[in-house]
C-alpha positions in Angstrom: -90.5 -239.4 -50.7 -86.5 -238.3 -50.6 -85.1 -235.5 -51.9 -84.2 -236.5 -55.1 -87.7 -238.2 -56.0 -89.7 -234.4 -55.1 -86.1 -233.1 -57.2 -86.8 -234.7 -60.7 -90.5 -234.6 -59.8 -90.4 -230.6 -60.0 -88.1 -230.9 -62.9 -90.3 -232.5 -64.9 -93.3 -230.8 -64.2 -91.6 -227.2 -65.2 -90.5 -229.1 -68.4 -94.4 -229.9 -68.8 -96.0 -226.7 -67.7 -93.6 -224.6 -70.1 -94.5 -226.9 -73.1 -97.7 -225.9 -72.1 -97.7 -222.7 -71.8 -95.6 -222.6 -74.7 -98.7 -224.0 -76.7 -101.2 -221.9 -75.2 -98.8 -219.1 -76.7 -98.7 -219.7 -80.1 -102.0 -220.7 -80.3 -103.1 -216.7 -79.0 -101.3 -215.6 -81.3 -101.3 -218.0 -84.7 -98.6 -219.5 -84.8 -98.9 -223.5 -85.2 -102.1 -225.3 -84.3 -102.8 -227.2 -87.5 -99.7 -229.8 -87.5 -101.2 -231.4 -90.9 -101.2 -228.5 -92.9 -97.0 -228.3 -93.8 -97.6 -224.7 -93.8 -100.1 -224.3 -95.8 -102.9 -223.5 -94.1 -105.4 -222.3 -96.9 -105.3 -225.1 -98.5 -106.2 -227.4 -95.5 -109.2 -228.9 -94.8 -108.7 -228.5 -90.7 -108.4 -224.5 -91.8 -111.8 -223.8 -90.1 -110.9 -225.9 -87.2 -107.0 -224.3 -86.3 -108.0 -220.8 -87.1 -110.7 -219.6 -85.9 -111.9 -216.3 -87.9 
């Protein structure tokens, strides 16, 4: 492998890791999680799955 391939691979890996870390932090803080709720999770049929009480 040459240097540009390694650099591009590391950039893609860093972006992927950043997305995963952000998703985990959002999930732990209770933000997001229900993409089908459109912000109204109390009326959502999947709210029990997204927001464990």
